[in-house]
C-alpha positions, 0 to 999 in steps of 0.5 A: 338168858343165854343158856337154853337147851340146844336141840342137837343134844337130847337131855338138858340140866341146869341150875343157878346159885348166888355167889358172894363175889364179883362176876370178875372173880367168879369167872377167873375161878371158873375159867381155871378148869382145874377148879371147875373140874376138881369133883372129877379129879378125886375119888368119890362114890359117884366116880365109882371109886375112881377118878380122872386126870385133866390136862389142858393144851397151851391155851390152858382151856381159856381160849376159843379152841382150846382143848381140855382132856380127861382120862381115868378109870371108873369101876375099873373101866378106862374113860376118855374125853376131849373138850374144846372151848367153843365160846368165851366172853369174860367175864359172863360166859363160857361154853365147851363141848366134847369132840371126837371119840369118847369113852364114857359110861353114863352120858355121851357127847355133851355141851356145858356152859356157865353164865354169870349175872351181876347182882350188886356185889354178888353174882348169879352163876348159871351152869348147865349140861346138854347131853345125849345118851352113850352109844354103847350101854345106852340103858346106863345113861337112861338110868343114871344120866340125869342123876349124873348131870345133876351131880356135876352141875350141883358140884360145880356150883357148890365148889364155887360157892365153897371157894368164895365162902372162905374169903368172905 
């Protein structure tokens, strides 16, 4: 499998789910970052009641080198990150990672990705995150980083599954 822990980032979480759709359908859905990051764009208890706004460049987050930026507030604290797509091999693989100076509370720089494996007319969706602790307040990352990484990956899997479950 392509999605293994990278040695330059200290922590890893990944999980998989069988989705009732073809790899082409699932990739097209996930390749739209508005779908993939929707759990960050609405208030939730995991976001401390805050939310993030997502914007993409002219590549729409769908080309290698394309940027995806998020900013917002969590617990009244301003957050910001800039992600760049580093690999994209439709309909099977997409990887993106943070670059530059970021402002996050629970995790530091990270790399995320998805990999799809055909399973008859279904798809096995793998989602992973490799991440470091934040540079400031690393204790927050030690306490909550693993929990946050799991929540994020699980939400991407659940949201994708729920989307396709509506049509089957």
